[in-house]
N, C-alpha and C positions, 0 to 999 in steps of 0.2 A: 307672173301678175295680171297678165291680160287673161288667163285660163279661167281665174274667179269671177274675174268680173264678166268674160262669157258666157260662164256657168248660170249669170245671174240675167244677162241682158237678151241673149237669145232666148229661152222660155220666154219673158215676160213681151218680148215683141211675138213671138209665135200665140202667145195669148191674145196680144193685141190684134193681131191678123184673124184670130177666128174668132172674137167679139165684134170685129168688124163685119166679117162672115156672116157673124149670127144678124145682126141689122137686115141684113142683104134675102136672108131664109123667110119663108113664108109656110113650109111645110114643118108642121110640130116634131114630124119622125127625124128627120135631117136637125132640127133645132137640139134635141134631146143627144145625139152624139157627137154634136159639137159642143155641147155642156160639157161632157163627160172629159174629150179631150179637152176644153179650157180649164178644167180642174187640175187633168194630169199634168200640163205645164205650168200653172199656176204652183204645184207641188214640186214640181223639179228646179223651180226658180226658190221655193223655199230652202232646199236641200243645197242649192248652191249657195244662198246667201250665210247658209247654218254652215257651211264648210269653209267658205272665207274669213266668215268671224272665228271658227278655230285656227285656224292659219294665222291670222292677225293674234291672237292670245299666244301661240306656240310661239309668235316672233318677239313679241313682247318681253316674252318669260326668257325667251335666250338672247335678248338684249340688255334686261335688268341683270341676269349673269354674266355677261360679257363687262358691264358696267362695273359689278362688283370684284372682278378678274382684276379690271384695270386699276381701281380703287388700292387693291391689296398691295398689286405690283407697285403701285406709286407708293404707298406707306411705306413697305418693305425697302424701298430706293431710298427715301427719307432717314429711317431708320437704321440702316447700315451704315450709313454717312457717320454717325455719333460713335462707332466703335474702329479699334485698329489692331491690326495682329501685333500681338505682343508676346515676348517670350519671360515666360516666368520659372524662377531659375528656386530650386531648393536642391535636394538630394538628386531628384531627374529633370531634365529641363522638360517643358512642354510650351506648346506653342498654341495660345487661347486669343480670342477676341476680348478685349476689354474698353470700357470706356474712355473716348479722347478726354482729355484734360480741358475743364473749362465748357462741356457742353451744355446745352440747355433743353428740356429742364433737366435742373441736377437731380442725380438719381444716387443711392447709396452704390459705392464702387462695387463692380460685381464682373464675374467673367462670364462667357459665354462661349458656349460648345461650339470646335470649328467645324465640326462635320453637320451639324445642325444649321448653320450659318450659310453653310454651301447650298443647303437645301431651302433657304430664303426662309428660316426658322429662327426664332430667339428663343433659346434654352439656357436659361442660366445654371451654371456647375453648382453641385452642389459638393459640402465637404464630406470627404467618407473615410473611413476606417477600416483598416484590414489588418488587425493584430495589431503590431505597433508602428505599422506605416502607415502616414495621413495621404491624402492624396485629394484629387477633385473627379467627379462623376458627373455626367448627364445622365439624368433618370429616364430621358427618353430613349435615345438611344442607345446608352451603355457605354459610351466611349469615360476612359476612364485613365487616369496619368497621378504618378505619385510623386509628393513633395518633398517628404522626410520619413525618415525609416528604412526600412526593408523595402525593396524593389515593390511595385506594384503587381496585381496578379496581370498576366498578358490582356491586352485590350479586347475588349469583345463586342460584337454587336448583337441587338435582340432580333 
């Protein structure tokens, strides 16, 4: 933090010193060179101010992204408390996440993918048919289980 303030204040101090020196000068030739130096110091101060402004904008963006990440984390922590691991029975056993009884707000009963749940994602399982077999699948990661009929195809990952 001190480096960006120093990048602004040092050139301004030098410019102030040069301006004071200008008042003491009586020779016009020396005055011209001092004006050139003064302009260079003012430009250096402007560059320092622009760098500090860009650094501040970068930090503000990083803070915004971190706040969004924390909010998403907190949202997931709240959402995941609404589900419990449940074994559904049919021809094949499967363990999925289901809404707990009496959770608010009320939603249509559904199951979510256990793999996606572990990855902090809520992906609702969809009913699928493989020939005469019926099952559940995750359209996101490809997780699949059979409930009735013939055994499902092996679980696949995309």
